[in-house]
C-alpha positions, 0 to 999 in steps of 0.5 A: 758241748758248750757247757760242762754238762748235758743231761739226757732223760727219757720219761723221767719220773718224779715219784719216790718209792714207798719208804718203809725204811730210812734213806731209801733214796740218797739223803738230802740236806745241809751240813756245816763242815766244808763251808764253816769248818771249826770256827768257834769264835763267836765273839769276833765272827758271830755270823759264821761260828759253829753255834745254835744260831747258825743251825737255826739260820740254816733251818730257816732258810731250808724251810722258807726258801723252797729247799724243804719241798725239794727234799733237802730235809736234814740240818747236820751239825759237824765237828766242834759242837761239843764242850771239851768235857763230858758231863758228870754222868759221862754224856756228851754235852754241847759247848754252853756258850755257843749252844746255850739252849742245848741240842734238845731245844735245837732239835725241837726248833728244827723239827718245828720247821718240818726238818730233821737234825743231824749230829757228829761224833767220832769213833776214838778218844777225840774227834778230828778237831780234838773234842771228846770222842766216842770210845767203845765203852761210850757207844751205847751212852752216846747213842741213847743221848742222841736219841733223847735229844731227838737227833735224826742222823748221825755222822760217825767219824774215825779220827784217833781210833785204830782198825780194831776199834773201828771193826768193833765200834761201827757195828756196835754203834749201828746196834746201839742206835737201833736199840734206842728205838728212834729212827736215825740215819747212820753215816759211817766214815769207816772205809776211808780210814782202812783203805776204801777198797776190798778186801780191807773194806767189806761193802756187804757188811757196810750195807747192813750197818750203815745207810751211807759211808764216806769212801774217800777223802774230804772234798775241798773248795776246788775243781781239782779236789772234785776231780780227784774224788770223781776219778777215784770213784769211777776208777774203782766203780767195779768195786763200789758201784754194786754196793749202793742201793736203797738204804745204802749209799756211797758218799763222795762228800758234800756239794760245794756249789755256792762257795768260792772254788767252782765256776758256774759250769763246774757247779753244774757238773758237780750237781749232774755227776752227784745225781748220776752217782746216786750220791747224798745231796748234802750242801755245805754253803751259806744259804743266807748269801747264796746267789741266784745262779748257784741256787738254780743249780742246787734246786734243779728239779731234773737233777734232783729227780734223777738223784732221787730215782727210786730204782737206786742204781749208782751210775757208771762211767761209760767212756773216756775219750782222748779228746777229754770228753767223758760219758756217764750213764745211770739207769732209772725207773720206767726204762729211763736213763740219765746221761752226762757228757763231761768236758775235762777240757780247759781251752774252749767249747768242743763239738762232740759226736756220739750215737745210740750204739756208742752209748749202748742203746738199742735202735729205736725211738727215744724222747730226749 
């Protein structure tokens, strides 16, 4: 293997399933957090601060640079968008200096570009970065506020809340969002706050109330961080893999391709593995400055088609060789498969021999 990854497919399909609900395939889009964090200094860093200008810029890029047509449709605000206080009626409100037009106008702009707007809130007294949180008595108010603004996606974090508040709050927010009558994808951070695995996490319940959920810690801009997440997901694949399917996805966190921590081969590895995992493809990079190599990885149609396969089965790790070559597999529609060979070696390219029988395939004729 001369690269970190190789994809094999047979009769790959580009068709999506009939979408009678939300997130029938893993959501795709862009989110602010990993790249832009909680930069609120719009005086000295206007290009990178969390502001309506940043999200308009990213909406423009998604609409004009070929992303929207590939399925990248959500522009998602993360933490630090809020004012430090609620309005006189007890509703969340955006920081007036950084979002002078308000979220409703920003949503209108995003929608005018053929895209959808996501927003962030936190189950607890405060968000992770100290902005107003959503306590149990505020859940219905906040859900209705987001609906009134035209929001299409909510990431609901869990900092500064306890296990009981989470047990009550996440299902309550799901009901409150549905009660607004506005379709909103619901992304839950619940599992990571209570240990990520059964019996502490009821993945059947999660699949009933959330469209996707964060299982593990935040991704950082490094190959080491990516590998830690990968190892956790596949070490525990017997517990979490069956929970995924159309409308309910395990979320290993954002794509960090195009930032500073990954080589080109490592970037290809993340794209291939996130596709095998049926993971949400949520980019967090500066689309205004993306180089052509990173763009080619993120816009790879084969990887996207595998990720968006309508069968919706999350892939599994088949083999971990002593040579530090690993093999991952995902079944697709029309009797197709996707296979990734991942090298964890750091020395040099490695020649790896395999066979149909070793990969679990029957004898026969295959298109590769």
